[in-house]
N, C-alpha and C positions, 0 to 999 in steps of 0.2 A: 404505507407505501402506495404511491400513486398506481392506478391500474396500468397506465402506459409503461411505467418503469418496471412494474411486476411482470408484465407481458414480455418486455425486451429481455429482462433477466432470465425468465423461465426458458425462453427460446434459446438464448445464448448458452444457458446451462445444458440444455438438451443436446445442442449441436456440439459444443466443446466436449461434453462428456462422451458422446458417441465417437468423435474423431480422436480424442486423446487417450481415452481409457484412464482418466485421471484418478488420483487418490487424494482425498481431502481429509484433513484431520484438524480438529480444534475449532471449527467454525462455530460450534455450539457454545464455545467459551466467550464469544464476543457479546458485550452488553447490547441488549436490544433497543435501548433508548438512552438519551443523553449524549452530549458531545463526546466524540471519540476520534482519535487519530489511529488509523491503521497504517503502519509503516512497514514497507516491504523492500527487499532487494529488487533490482531491476536489470534484467538481462535481455528482454525482448519487447518488441512492439506489441506483442500479444498479452503482456502481463496485465495491463489495466482491465481489458474485457474478461480475461480468465479469472482474475481475482474478484472483480466486481460481480461476476456471475454466481459466485458462491458465498458472498457476504450476505447474511440473512436479514438485511435491512437496506433501505434506500441510502445510497452513498454518493457523495461528491468526490471528484478527483481532480488533481492538478495536472494540467496538460500544457505543453509549450504553446505559446500563442500562435506560432506559425501554422499549427494544425487548424485553427479556426478560420483561416482564409481559404481552405480547400472547399470547393463547391458542394460536395456531398458530405464529406466527413465532418466539416465544420458545423453545419446545422444539426447533424446527428449527435455529435458529442455534447453540444449545448443542451440538447433535449434530455440527455442522461446526466445532467448536473456537472459537466466539466467546467472547471474554473481556469481561465487563461493565466499563465504565468510566464514572465519574460526570463529566460535563462541567462546566466552570466552577469546578472545585475540584481541589485536589491529592489525587487518589484513590489513597492509598498502597496500599490493598488491591488495586485493579485493576492498578496498576503493578507490585506485587510478583508477582502472578500472571504478568504478561507477562515479567518478568525470569526467573522460574523456568522458564517455557517456553523462553526463549532459552538459558538455561544448560543445559537438558536437550537441546539440539541441535535445537530446532524453529525453524521460520521464523514470523515474525509480520508480517502486513500492517497498516500503520497509515498515518494521514493526518496529517503534521506540522502542517498548518494548524489542526487541531483541530475541523474540521467542514466541512460543504459550503459551497463558495464559489459562490453562485448566479450571480455575474456572469461566471463562467468564467475569471477571471484568477487568477494566482498571488499568494498573500498570504504575509506573514512566518510562519515556523514558530513554534510554541510550543517551550519547552525540553524537552518530554517525550521526543522522539526522541533527543536527546542524552543525557538521563538514562538511558534504557534501554540505549543502545549502550555507554555507559561502564560501567555497573554489571554488565551481562551480558558485556561485552567481546566484542562481535560486530560484524561488518562491516555496512554499509548499502548496499543496492542501490536506486537511484532508479527510479521508474516515472512515465511520463506517459500519461494517458488523455484522449482527446477524443471528442466525439460521443455520449457516454453520456447527456446530459441531454435529448435529443430522440428518445426511442424511437418516437414517432409517425411519424418520417421515415425510420426504418430500412427499412421494408417496400419502399419504392420507391427505396432507395439515395440518397435526398436527402441523407442524412448517413450516413457510415460511422464505426463505432467504430474507433479506433486506439489500440493499447496498445503502448507502447515501454518496454523495460527497458534500463538502463545497467549498466555493470560494478559489481560489489560492491566497496566500498572500506573499508579499515580506518578506524574512526572517527577515529584520530589523523591520517590523511591528509586526511579531510574537515575537521577542525578546523585543520590546519596543524601539522606536526610541530615547527616552530620556535617555535610559540606556547606560552603557558602551558597545560599540560595538567592543572592541578590541578582535581580534581572540584569542581563548583559551578555555580551558575546561569550564570555568564559563559561557562564552557566549554560547557555544554549548549546555550545559545543560539547560540554560534558554530557548533556542529555543525549545529544546525537551519538556520542561514543557509546553511551549506555544502551541505546536502542540497537546499534549495530552489534553489540555484544549479545543482546537478546536474540537477534536474528542468527548470529553465529551458533548459538546454542541450539536453536531450532534446526539449523543445517546439520549439526552433528547428530541430533536425534533422528532426522530423516535419513541420513546416510547409514546409521546403524540399523535402522529398520529395513532399509533397502538391501543391505548385506545379509540380514537375517532371512529375507524373503527370497534371496537368490539361490 
């Protein structure tokens, strides 16, 4: 991990931890080396920095290309490994850069649903996560985040941020090894559906734990 990235991550972790009183589970499950996709639900602008601050390795993430034109934010997110992606289209340039990062042994944080889901619910994945996993031949670790959309309620602990990680799985296991594994949209979509199922299971575990703590 680069010293600069490590410093930004440590500072962000300290600040977010103090402000949100977050609960983190399963980060130790994430492989520390080798290509890895970390796939999370997405409900808030704060999700990428919150999740990135607790991933125990240097990570790239996909961000909509409009953010890179912002005077301050653009240069900053580039410095922490953001990869621009054009939403609403098959952005081969952005996907190629993500595949290269994965093949070079880096981890990439992405949001399979393709954008923020402001209703807080889980929605069907787009095929991009499957495409990346197959072409880079890397495992996928699910992540579930909650509480990130109401930062105004963090200070009094009215809402706590919770970030849960699941076990990384080979994309073939996510798709179903007995199914047709021929590369193509059908396979990529099936992987995306499997990833969202893994995220849904994490959500249920988190909710059960939250009810038990209440």
